[in-house]
C-alpha positions as MATLAB code, in Angstrom:
seq = 'XXXXXXXXXXXXXXXXXXXXXXXXXXXXXXXXXXXXXXXXXXXXXXXXXXXXXXXXXXXXXXXXXXXXXXXXXXXXXXXXXXXXXXXXXXXXXXXXXXXXXXXXXXXXXXXXXXXXXXXXXXXXXXXXXXXXXXXXXXXXXXXXXXXXXXXXXXXXXXXXXXXXXXXXXXXXXXXXXXXXXXXXXXXXXXXXXXXXXXXXXXXXXXXX';
ca = [
      -0.013   -0.099    0.060;
       1.292    3.378   -1.036;
       2.020    5.965    1.901;
      -0.648    8.760    1.289;
       2.067   11.304    3.085;
       0.918   14.076    5.074;
      -2.659   15.275    5.080;
      -3.327   17.914    2.430;
      -6.323   19.426    4.494;
      -4.960   23.055    4.877;
      -8.248   24.504    6.587;
      -6.695   24.937    9.977;
      -3.515   26.714    8.460;
      -5.390   29.105    6.392;
      -7.522   29.940    9.395;
      -4.600   30.527   11.249;
      -3.090   33.128    9.141;
      -6.367   34.788    7.866;
      -6.226   38.569    7.597;
      -8.806   38.810   10.310;
      -7.078   36.622   12.911;
      -3.921   38.627   12.044;
      -5.647   41.809   12.829;
      -7.187   40.374   15.937;
      -3.916   39.330   17.230;
      -2.018   42.655   16.411;
      -0.223   43.897   19.528;
      -1.488   46.724   21.269;
       1.393   47.501   23.760;
       5.145   47.662   22.797;
       7.311   50.189   21.156;
       6.467   52.602   18.364;
       5.762   49.683   15.896;
       2.600   49.257   17.617;
       1.402   52.708   16.739;
      -0.428   53.963   13.545;
       1.666   56.052   11.000;
       0.064   59.316   12.086;
       0.610   58.636   15.744;
       4.382   57.578   15.023;
       4.721   60.880   13.242;
       3.496   62.778   16.123;
       5.627   60.709   18.559;
       8.783   61.842   16.608;
       7.673   65.567   16.626;
       7.219   65.539   20.380;
      10.330   63.717   21.476;
      14.056   64.159   21.249;
      16.042   61.138   19.639;
      17.790   60.484   23.031;
      14.798   60.293   25.136;
      14.003   56.898   26.659;
      10.509   55.477   25.744;
       8.955   53.249   28.456;
       6.114   51.608   26.412;
       3.543   52.741   23.828;
      -0.261   51.712   24.295;
      -2.734   51.839   21.234;
      -6.140   52.255   21.737;
      -9.020   52.427   19.154;
      -8.933   54.703   16.033;
      -5.309   55.227   16.203;
      -5.440   56.874   19.480;
      -2.214   56.134   21.798;
      -0.612   56.568   25.139;
       3.196   56.862   25.169;
       4.949   56.671   28.538;
       8.401   58.409   28.635;
      10.787   58.900   31.521;
       9.178   62.172   32.603;
       5.878   62.544   31.129;
       2.864   60.921   29.133;
       1.966   61.625   25.627;
      -1.659   61.174   24.425;
      -1.918   61.250   20.779;
      -5.097   61.517   19.022;
      -5.789   61.996   15.397;
      -8.577   61.628   12.714;
     -12.182   62.626   12.274;
     -13.643   61.467   15.438;
     -10.755   63.358   17.545;
     -11.787   66.591   15.566;
      -8.635   66.445   13.619;
      -9.678   65.195   10.340;
      -6.237   65.818    8.551;
      -4.010   66.056   11.460;
      -3.552   65.149   15.040;
      -3.067   66.516   18.542;
      -0.907   65.640   21.331;
      -1.417   66.223   25.063;
       1.377   66.139   27.518;
       1.139   65.292   31.059;
       3.957   65.217   33.316;
       3.909   62.389   36.249;
       4.018   64.555   39.280;
       0.757   66.482   37.807;
      -1.085   63.175   37.408;
      -3.916   62.977   40.034;
      -5.504   59.636   38.834;
      -5.520   56.793   36.410;
      -8.841   55.431   35.650;
      -9.703   52.171   33.390;
     -13.305   52.350   32.630;
     -14.941   49.233   30.836;
     -18.258   48.466   29.336;
     -19.745   45.703   27.482;
     -17.484   45.854   24.558;
     -15.532   49.180   24.893;
     -14.038   51.493   27.357;
     -11.227   54.257   27.859;
      -8.006   55.146   29.925;
      -8.429   58.417   31.414;
      -5.484   60.276   32.757;
      -6.518   63.052   35.335;
      -4.463   66.065   36.347;
      -5.205   69.843   37.315;
      -5.290   70.592   33.609;
      -7.358   67.704   32.493;
     -10.419   66.845   34.844;
     -12.473   64.005   34.147;
     -16.188   64.523   33.503;
     -19.201   62.125   33.193;
     -20.075   60.874   29.741;
     -22.406   58.309   28.009;
     -21.045   54.858   26.969;
     -20.250   54.733   23.413;
     -20.148   51.441   21.427;
     -19.005   53.504   18.546;
     -18.455   57.148   18.050;
     -21.454   59.196   17.498;
     -22.099   62.787   16.311;
     -23.957   63.557   19.480;
     -21.476   62.014   22.045;
     -17.848   61.629   21.106;
     -16.308   62.987   24.478;
     -13.918   60.020   24.894;
     -12.542   60.323   21.494;
     -12.121   64.015   21.610;
     -11.092   64.640   25.327;
      -7.416   64.997   25.232;
      -6.706   62.970   28.292;
      -8.695   59.958   27.292;
      -7.724   57.032   25.106;
     -10.628   54.906   23.986;
     -10.012   51.049   23.892;
     -11.682   47.818   23.140;
     -12.386   45.553   26.012;
     -11.014   42.387   24.011;
      -7.496   44.011   24.926;
      -8.194   44.789   28.402;
      -5.823   42.119   29.975;
      -3.076   43.381   27.573;
      -3.303   46.691   29.071;
      -2.959   45.582   32.710;
       0.776   45.427   32.918;
       1.566   48.629   31.115;
      -1.174   50.605   33.404;
       0.526   48.951   36.538;
       3.986   50.485   35.215;
       2.181   53.656   34.635;
       1.164   53.875   38.216;
       4.595   53.175   39.380;
       6.038   55.987   37.176;
       3.321   58.469   38.594;
       4.082   57.342   42.327;
       7.852   57.612   42.133;
       8.111   61.498   42.046;
       5.441   61.877   44.656;
       7.174   59.454   47.009;
      10.416   61.353   46.319;
       8.767   64.761   47.128;
       7.243   63.163   50.377;
      10.657   61.878   51.470;
      12.358   65.418   50.760;
       9.620   66.971   52.720;
      10.326   64.601   55.738;
      14.150   65.399   55.584;
      13.454   69.146   55.279;
      11.164   68.956   58.373;
      13.618   66.818   60.319;
      16.390   69.300   59.545;
      14.273   72.180   60.867;
      13.506   70.499   64.084;
      17.181   69.694   64.489;
      17.996   73.405   64.172;
      15.455   74.296   66.657;
      16.775   71.891   69.010;
      20.391   72.975   68.652;
      19.102   76.497   69.075;
      17.443   75.564   72.440;
      14.024   76.422   71.153;
      13.102   72.877   71.721;
      13.961   70.511   74.690;
      14.825   66.980   74.247;
      11.056   65.560   74.878;
       9.610   68.160   72.478;
      12.149   67.370   69.829;
      11.688   63.698   70.115;
       7.779   63.967   70.141;
       7.943   66.330   66.996;
      10.371   63.889   65.357;
       8.022   61.017   66.001;
       4.858   62.798   64.544;
       6.859   63.537   61.281;
       8.409   60.177   60.797;
       4.826   58.599   61.813;
       2.837   60.853   59.271;
       5.280   59.937   56.633;
];
């Protein structure tokens, strides 16, 4: 009997490399290669060649969040962002960030970065952008996302929270050092006795 050889059924391989499957597997977190052409061009315009890039996060409709060493860039382009033939970029420095929110609905959601310059506000849920309700697509501090990628965003958002917390922690530590030095000077000058100095020092350290 002749050996028929390997099966010629190619249904499974064809499904594995179909354009739709490749699109669904496209990375949404990584370097500039995950961004669209317009977002990559805006990234180049808003950074210097020697700047370190932490990660790029791609949202829906070409919107993007880029984490650099000292700041966040949110890039939005296209009709739904109100920039039909261009793009806009918002810059938020880590010490100015007051909140990072991930809001999810049935099939869509958004990442929102709050700061004194960009405050969040209530908005309707959008499965698709509409002429009467495009806030998430237009607000410069929001990146619309698809729910299917929620798990992919978890790690970069955790890193983003660490980047935001780091300068705040340094500021708090510097504040404690300044207060302790002030107390030590008062103690040396005789304005605080030993007990008062120890009690004040304990309060500062305990509060920190």
